[in-house]
N, C-alpha and C positions, 0 to 999 in steps of 0.2 A: 119524271119517274123516280121512285125511291131507290136509293142505294141498296144493295143486297143486305148490308148490315142493318139498315132501318127495317127492311122487310123481315129479317130474322128476329129483330127485337119485337116487332108486332106479333109474330107467330109465337114466340116464347111467352110474351105477355098473355096471349090468349090461352095457351096451354096451362099457364099458372092459374088463370081464372077458372079453368075447367078442372082443376085438381091434379094436375100433372105431378108425378112422383118427385121430380127434382124441383118442384115449386112448393112443396109442403115442408114447413119448418119442423124442427125437432120439438118435442114436447118439453114442458117444464121438468118432468120426471127424468127424461133423457139428459137434460142439462145438469140436474143435480147429480146423477150417476157419473157423468163425465168429470165433474169436480172431484169425485172420489177415485178417478182413474179407471172407471168402468165405462168404456166407450168403444164405438166402432166408427172410425172416420171413413166415409165412403165417398169416392170420387167417380166410381163406376158402379154399375149394378152387380158386377161379378163377385167382388170381394173387397173387404176393407183394406185400407193402407196399413202395412205392418207398423205396429207401434214403435219399433226401433227406428223407423224413418222419421218419426215425429218427435219422440221424446229425447231429452227433456225439452219441452216447449216453453216453460216458464221463462219470462223475460225476453223471449225472442220476438223480433219484428217479423210478422208473417203477412204475406200477400196472398189472399184467396183470389186467384185470377179466374174470372168468369165464375165466381163462387157465391153469387147471391142466392137467396132463397132460405136463409136461416138454418142451414145444415152444417156446413164445415166451420163457418165463422164462430158460432156459439160454442162448439166443441173445443176449438182451439183457444178461445177466450177462457173457457172453463179450465183449461190446462195451464192457464197463466200467460198466454201469448198476448202480445199487442197486435191486434189484427186490423188489417185494412182489406176491405172487400171491394174489388173492381168488377163491375158487371155492366152490360149495356141495357139490360131489362129494367124498366121502371118498377115493375111489379116485384121482381126479385130483390131489388134494393129496398123497396118499402117493407117487404117481409123481413129482411135483415134488420131494419130499424125497429120493427115491431118486436122481434125477439129480444133485441138489446134492451128495449124499454121494459118489456115483461120481466126480464131477468135482472135488470138494474145494473147494466154495465155500459161503458162507452165503446163505440166502435166507429171507425172511419169508413164511410162508404163513398165510392167514387163511380160516377157513371162515365164510362169511356169505352171505346172500341178497341178490343185487344189486338185487332189486326193493324193498328196504327202504333206509332211511338207512344209508349206509356207515359203518363204524366208524373213520373217520379225520377229523381236523380238515380244514377247508377249506384248499385250496392246499397240501396235504401232498405233492403230486407235481408234477413238471415235465412229465410225459407220462403219458397213459393209453392202453394198447393194449387194445382191446376186440374180442373174437372175434365171430363170427356170432351168438352167443347173444343179441344185442340184439333179434333178431326174436322172441324168446320173452317179451320184457318189454313189456307193454302201455304202460307209461309211455314207454319209448324210442320205440315205434312212433308214439304220439301226437305226441311231440316232433318226430320226423322228418317226419311228415305236415304238421305246422304250418309246417315250414321247407323243404318240398319244392321251392320255387322258388329257394332260395338256391344259390349256386354254391360248391361245396367244392373 
């Protein structure tokens, strides 16, 4: 029987093939606007990440954790970041590569399970952008519950 993460990957791959919102890459026009500082970086459907949390991104090493799909990575790259995208979905990573090829930039993509030890040295990144997918990770949920009174 498949591990739950393998089943999750299969489901996400299917959703992406069916046109899922989080599996549709940004357009060329959105990429060009982001290069001019006109962007909205979304990691949830509710509202974009405040720009003050991201900027300045130029020269920073950024991990887009569970961030495949050609949405966050291209915007961060347009802002000048050195982006690595980690995702478990084959389709999401292929979309990430497609956008990078279309826009003419290099991006590192890594297929890995975020519920396991990540394949990077400690302190490899200046910033981590993490999508709503953390709600599917029991370790993240436990950590958040333990710090629910902290002010973020």
